[in-house]
Structures are given as structure tokens and as C-alpha cells.
C-alpha positions as CSV (number, residue, x, y, z in Angstrom):
1,M,4.0,202.2,51.9
2,K,2.4,202.2,55.4
3,K,3.9,198.9,56.3
4,R,7.4,200.0,55.3
5,I,7.0,203.2,57.4
6,I,6.2,200.9,60.4
7,A,9.4,198.9,59.8
8,L,11.6,202.1,59.5
9,L,10.1,203.5,62.7
10,L,10.9,200.3,64.5
11,I,14.6,200.5,63.7
12,T,14.9,204.0,65.3
13,V,13.3,202.9,68.6
14,L,14.7,199.4,69.3
15,A,17.9,200.9,70.9
16,V,15.9,202.5,73.8
17,T,14.0,199.3,74.7
18,S,16.0,198.4,77.8
19,L,15.9,202.0,79.1
20,L,12.2,202.1,78.8
21,A,11.8,198.8,80.6
22,C,13.8,200.1,83.5
23,S,11.7,203.3,83.7
24,K,8.5,201.3,83.9
25,E,9.8,199.1,86.7
26,E,10.8,202.2,88.8
27,T,7.3,203.6,88.6
28,N,5.4,200.5,89.9
29,K,3.0,201.0,92.7
30,P,3.6,198.8,95.7
31,G,2.1,195.4,95.2
32,M,1.0,196.2,91.6
33,T,2.4,195.3,88.2
34,K,2.9,198.3,85.9
35,V,1.4,197.7,82.4
36,V,1.7,200.3,79.6
37,L,-1.2,200.1,77.2
38,S,-0.9,202.0,73.9
39,E,-4.3,202.6,72.3
40,V,-4.8,203.6,68.7
41,A,-7.3,206.4,69.6
42,H,-9.4,207.5,72.6
43,S,-13.0,206.8,71.6
44,I,-16.3,206.0,73.1
45,F,-16.2,203.1,70.6
46,Y,-14.0,201.3,73.1
47,A,-16.4,201.8,76.1
48,P,-15.9,198.4,77.8
49,M,-12.2,199.2,78.2
50,Y,-12.9,202.5,79.9
51,V,-15.5,200.9,82.1
52,A,-12.8,198.5,83.3
53,I,-10.5,201.4,84.0
54,E,-13.1,203.6,85.8
55,E,-14.6,200.7,87.8
56,G,-11.1,199.7,89.0
57,Y,-11.1,196.3,87.5
58,F,-7.5,196.5,86.4
59,A,-6.5,197.5,90.0
60,E,-8.5,194.5,91.3
61,E,-6.4,192.3,89.1
62,G,-3.2,193.8,90.5
63,I,-2.4,195.9,87.4
64,D,-1.2,199.5,87.6
65,L,-2.4,200.5,84.1
66,E,-0.8,203.4,82.2
67,L,-2.9,204.3,79.2
68,V,-1.2,206.1,76.3
69,T,-3.0,207.3,73.2
70,A,-0.8,206.9,70.2
71,F,-3.1,208.4,67.5
72,G,-2.4,205.7,64.8
73,A,-2.0,202.0,64.5
74,D,1.6,202.4,63.1
75,K,2.6,204.2,66.3
76,V,0.9,201.6,68.5
77,M,2.8,198.8,66.7
78,T,6.1,200.7,67.0
79,A,5.5,201.2,70.7
80,V,4.8,197.5,71.3
81,L,7.6,196.0,69.2
82,S,10.1,198.4,70.7
83,G,9.0,197.7,74.3
84,E,7.8,201.2,74.9
85,A,4.4,199.7,75.5
86,D,3.6,196.2,76.9
87,I,0.2,195.8,75.2
88,G,-1.2,197.4,72.1
89,F,-4.8,198.1,71.2
90,M,-5.4,198.6,67.5
91,G,-6.9,197.1,64.3
92,S,-5.8,193.5,63.9
93,E,-4.7,194.2,60.3
94,S,-1.5,195.8,61.7
95,S,-0.5,192.4,63.2
96,I,-1.0,190.8,59.8
97,Y,1.1,193.5,58.0
98,T,4.1,193.2,60.4
99,Y,3.9,189.4,60.4
100,N,3.9,189.3,56.6
101,E,6.8,191.8,56.6
102,G,8.9,189.2,58.4
103,A,9.0,190.4,62.0
104,K,10.5,187.7,64.1
105,D,9.0,188.6,67.5
106,Y,5.7,189.5,66.0
107,V,2.6,190.6,67.9
108,V,-0.1,188.1,68.8
109,N,-3.8,189.1,69.3
110,F,-5.1,187.7,72.6
111,A,-8.4,189.6,73.1
112,Q,-10.9,191.1,70.7
113,L,-13.0,194.0,71.9
114,T,-15.2,195.2,69.0
115,Q,-17.0,193.1,66.5
116,R,-18.4,195.8,64.3
117,A,-17.0,198.8,62.4
118,G,-17.5,202.0,64.4
119,N,-18.1,204.4,61.6
120,F,-21.3,205.8,60.0
121,L,-22.4,207.3,56.7
122,V,-23.6,210.9,57.1
123,A,-25.6,212.6,54.4
124,R,-26.1,216.3,53.9
125,E,-29.8,215.8,53.5
126,E,-32.1,213.5,55.5
127,I,-32.8,210.2,53.6
128,T,-35.5,208.0,55.1
129,N,-35.1,204.9,52.9
130,F,-31.4,204.9,52.1
131,K,-29.9,202.2,49.9
132,W,-26.2,201.9,49.2
133,E,-26.9,202.2,45.4
134,D,-27.9,205.8,46.2
135,L,-24.2,206.6,46.4
136,K,-23.7,206.0,42.7
137,G,-22.5,209.2,41.0
138,S,-22.0,211.0,44.3
139,Y,-19.0,212.6,46.0
140,V,-18.0,211.0,49.4
141,L,-15.4,212.0,52.0
142,G,-13.8,208.6,52.8
143,G,-10.9,207.4,54.8
144,R,-7.2,206.9,53.9
145,K,-6.3,204.2,51.5
146,G,-5.4,201.0,53.3
147,G,-7.0,202.0,56.6
148,M,-9.8,199.9,58.1
149,P,-12.5,202.7,57.7
150,Q,-11.9,202.9,54.0
151,M,-11.5,199.2,53.5
152,V,-14.7,198.4,55.3
153,F,-16.5,201.1,53.3
154,E,-15.2,199.6,50.0
155,Y,-16.1,196.1,51.2
156,I,-19.7,197.2,51.7
157,L,-19.8,198.9,48.3
158,K,-18.6,195.8,46.6
159,Q,-21.1,193.7,48.5
160,N,-23.8,195.9,46.9
161,D,-22.3,195.7,43.4
162,I,-20.8,199.2,43.5
163,D,-17.4,199.8,42.1
164,P,-15.5,202.2,44.4
165,D,-13.3,203.3,41.6
166,K,-15.9,203.9,38.9
167,D,-19.4,204.3,40.4
168,L,-18.6,207.2,42.7
169,E,-15.9,209.6,43.7
170,I,-14.2,209.0,47.1
171,N,-11.9,211.7,48.5
172,Q,-9.2,209.8,50.5
173,S,-6.9,212.8,50.9
174,I,-8.3,214.4,54.1
175,D,-6.7,213.5,57.4
176,F,-8.6,211.3,59.9
177,G,-10.6,213.5,62.2
178,S,-10.8,216.4,59.7
179,T,-13.4,215.0,57.3
180,A,-16.3,216.3,59.5
181,A,-15.0,219.8,59.4
182,A,-14.5,219.6,55.6
183,F,-18.1,218.3,55.3
184,S,-19.4,221.2,57.5
185,E,-17.7,223.6,55.1
186,G,-19.5,222.2,52.1
187,Q,-17.3,219.4,50.8
188,G,-19.0,216.2,49.7
189,A,-22.6,215.0,49.6
190,Y,-21.7,212.2,52.1
191,T,-19.0,211.6,54.6
192,V,-17.9,208.5,56.5
193,E,-17.5,209.4,60.2
194,F,-16.5,207.9,63.5
195,E,-18.0,209.2,66.7
196,P,-18.3,211.8,68.2
197,H,-18.1,213.5,64.8
198,A,-21.2,211.8,63.3
199,T,-23.3,212.9,66.3
200,S,-21.7,216.3,66.3
201,L,-22.7,216.9,62.7
202,E,-26.3,215.9,63.6
203,E,-26.4,218.1,66.7
204,A,-25.1,221.1,64.6
205,G,-27.7,220.5,61.9
206,K,-24.9,219.9,59.4
207,G,-25.7,216.3,58.5
208,Y,-27.8,213.1,59.1
209,V,-26.6,209.6,60.0
210,I,-28.3,207.4,57.4
211,A,-26.4,204.1,57.7
212,S,-24.1,202.2,60.0
213,L,-21.0,200.6,58.4
214,G,-20.9,198.3,61.4
215,E,-24.3,196.9,60.7
216,D,-23.9,196.5,56.9
217,S,-20.4,195.0,57.0
218,G,-21.2,192.3,59.4
219,Y,-19.1,191.0,62.3
220,V,-15.7,192.3,61.6
221,P,-12.8,192.0,64.2
222,Y,-12.2,195.8,64.1
223,T,-10.0,196.1,67.2
224,A,-8.1,193.8,69.5
225,F,-5.4,193.7,72.2
226,S,-2.0,192.3,71.3
227,A,1.5,191.9,72.6
228,K,4.7,190.5,71.4
229,G,4.9,186.7,71.4
230,S,7.9,186.9,73.8
231,Y,6.0,189.1,76.2
232,I,3.0,186.8,76.4
233,K,5.3,183.8,76.9
234,E,7.3,185.5,79.7
235,N,4.3,187.1,81.4
236,P,1.3,184.8,81.1
237,E,-0.1,185.9,84.5
238,I,-0.1,189.6,83.5
239,I,-1.9,188.8,80.2
240,Q,-4.5,186.7,82.1
241,S,-5.0,189.4,84.7
242,F,-5.3,192.1,82.0
243,T,-7.8,190.0,80.1
244,N,-9.8,189.2,83.3
245,A,-10.2,193.0,83.9
246,L,-11.4,193.5,80.3
247,Q,-13.9,190.7,80.6
248,K,-15.3,192.4,83.7
249,G,-15.8,195.6,81.6
250,M,-17.5,193.5,79.0
251,D,-19.8,191.9,81.6
252,Y,-20.7,195.4,82.9
253,V,-21.7,196.6,79.5
254,K,-23.8,193.5,78.9
255,K,-25.8,194.1,82.1
256,H,-26.2,197.9,82.1
257,S,-28.0,200.4,80.0
258,P,-26.4,203.0,77.7
259,E,-27.2,205.7,80.3
260,E,-25.4,203.8,83.0
261,I,-22.4,203.0,80.8
262,A,-22.2,206.7,79.8
263,E,-22.1,207.9,83.4
264,I,-19.3,205.5,84.2
265,I,-17.0,206.4,81.2
266,A,-17.8,210.2,81.3
267,P,-14.5,211.0,83.2
268,Q,-12.6,209.7,80.2
269,F,-14.3,212.2,77.9
270,N,-14.4,215.5,79.8
271,E,-14.8,217.5,76.6
272,T,-18.1,215.8,75.8
273,D,-21.3,216.2,77.8
274,V,-23.0,213.1,79.3
275,K,-26.1,213.5,77.0
276,T,-23.9,213.2,73.9
277,I,-21.9,210.3,75.4
278,T,-25.2,208.5,76.0
279,T,-26.4,209.1,72.5
280,I,-23.1,207.6,71.1
281,V,-23.0,204.7,73.5
282,K,-26.6,203.8,72.6
283,R,-25.8,203.9,68.9
284,Y,-22.9,201.5,69.4
285,Y,-25.0,199.4,71.9
286,D,-27.9,199.0,69.5
287,Q,-25.7,197.8,66.7
288,D,-24.2,195.0,68.8
289,T,-20.7,196.6,68.7
290,W,-19.1,194.7,71.6
291,K,-18.6,191.0,72.0
292,S,-19.9,189.2,75.0
293,D,-16.5,187.7,75.4
294,L,-13.0,188.5,74.2
295,V,-12.4,185.4,72.1
296,F,-11.0,186.2,68.7
297,E,-12.6,183.5,66.5
298,K,-11.0,182.1,63.3
299,E,-14.0,182.9,61.2
300,S,-13.6,186.6,62.1
301,F,-9.9,186.6,61.4
302,E,-10.5,185.1,57.9
303,L,-13.2,187.7,57.2
304,L,-10.7,190.4,58.1
305,Q,-8.2,188.9,55.6
306,D,-10.9,188.8,53.0
307,I,-11.5,192.5,53.4
308,L,-7.8,193.3,53.2
309,D,-7.5,191.1,50.1
310,M,-10.4,192.8,48.4
311,A,-8.8,196.2,49.1
312,G,-5.5,195.0,47.6
313,E,-3.6,195.4,50.9
314,L,-2.8,191.7,51.6
315,S,0.4,190.3,50.2
316,K,-0.4,186.8,51.5
317,R,-2.7,185.1,53.9
318,A,-1.4,185.0,57.5
319,S,-1.7,182.1,59.9
320,Y,-4.5,182.4,62.5
321,D,-2.7,180.0,64.8
322,D,0.4,182.2,64.7
323,L,-1.4,185.5,65.2
324,V,-4.2,184.7,67.6
325,N,-4.1,183.2,71.1
326,T,-7.6,182.5,72.6
327,E,-6.3,180.8,75.8
328,Y,-6.6,183.9,78.0
329,A,-9.9,185.1,76.7
330,R,-11.5,181.7,77.1
331,K,-10.3,181.5,80.7
332,A,-11.6,185.0,81.5
333,A,-15.0,184.2,80.1
334,R,-15.6,181.2,82.4
């Protein structure tokens, strides 16, 4: 259903592609190339990208970056395929869905940012020696069916011989971002949360982070940057410059402490105090969330497809060679 909604949305926006392109050209800064980046969400989970923005790495590479938060992978994909955005940042499963749906000028992943899932299991009571089998017979607030948070959660359960359909009850009806509020109001014994909600629940004394889905699912290519194949072919210099800027952000994160990273990205999160940002950055830092480079390896791509397949969301295996281009990431990492 989600994949068909994406297709329908594309039809409604393709007609405005040329007008949007003209608009972007008119707003270029002198000597800079305007690039519109559509992100799936605005999250501390993506810290290296915000470091690159705040440290001026995109500007150093001649890019006048416009960052737009789309609030959903389907909206990011629609923006990229329609030309409303030049580059998309989202879960790579979206590129597989559109490819398998038959998109002719499909999106290609050229830089992977995160290598771990970014969500955590929060319990109502503190549990010191949690095991996944403790969830049997419990009521958990999960993610939406077909979304990466839920699919990774189910993948972990199955890896621990737990049947998501029979061994526990998972509520998948609550909107993303609203599960923490529902949990605070008394729903569920556990909830699967992204940051800052996991930390907010702890700070409010409403819950306890007892497990990291990122650690227990292994190295999953959770988010990546992508663009239409035609855009990459026509603008290799822009893609390389964009990737270079991202790599500088990755290098900064590798060489600096969570405290220093938090200070740099704080302007991106004015609604969150620096202490909380630091706590969240450290949590992601300690679980090895960010790759040292941006190369999207084939092994990671196949693991992603394994997860989609186990969740019943994969109609057929997609080609790594078609959907991933590592040329720009490898050059940036030199």
C-alpha cells in the first residue's frame, strides 16, 4: 500500500518539475551551486550531516545547501523523483520499493550515513539484565507495519526465536512520534523509541532505556543519500562535492568527543538543551552508529533486503549494482 501511495504522489508532482528547477536556479548564491536536500526527519541521529552544515563544509565545496525536512520517506522519494529536491536522505528500502515498482529513472544510493538502527527499547520499569525473551507475553508500542523501525524490531525478535505475531502484542497503530506520549499516559509495558523521545522519557522518570535495537540488529544500512540516476550522470561534480562535505562531517565526528559534537550541532536543535543533545550523541556514539566512510557495501545492502524479506515487504531482490554507486564515497574517503 505504501509503495502504491508513493507512485500516485509522483504522478501529481511531475508536471511542476521544470518550474521548480527554474526556481532553484534563480536563488543561487554567486559562485555557489544550489542543492536542495530533502531529509526524512530532523534528528540528532544524523549528527555528521549537521556537523557538515554547521562547520561550513558544504560551502567550502561550493554548495549552497537548502535543507528541507519532509517528515516521511514517501515524501522524500516524491520530492526527489519529481525534481523538487536534488538529493534525498532516507532509508534505503525506499529505493528498493520504487525500483521494484518499475520506476525508469530510479534513485541510486551514493553515500551511506548510519550503520545502526537509531531506536531503543524503553521499559516502564528498570530492568538490569534484560533479555529479549522477557518480551514474551508483553504489550509493546511498536512502529508502523513496513517501516524500518518495526521491521528491525521484528528482525531482532526473530533472531531471538520470538514470533512477533504470537509471542507478544505489538501495537502498530500509533503515529510515529506519538508513541512516547501514549507510553507516558500508561499504554504498553514497553515502547520502541527514537531520540529524543527515549531520553525524554528517562528524564521525566516515565521509562528506562534497556536495549539498543542498533546494537542488537547488527550493522544495518539504516539511512543513505540518493539521487535520480539521471541527476548523478548529469551532475557528477555536484555529487562528488556533496559527498566530500559529508565525509568531512564524518571525519569530524570520528576525531571529536560527544560533548564537542553536541556543541557544534546545537543550533540545529534549538528546542533541546545542550546537555540532552550530549546525552543523545553519546548514546549513538557509543553504539558505533556512524560509519567512518560513506561507502555503501554490498553486504549491508543484502542484509537490508533480508530484513525486508523477513518482514514480508520485498516482492523481489533488487540489484546492488543498479541501486548503489560507491564511486563518489570512495573518492571522498581518500
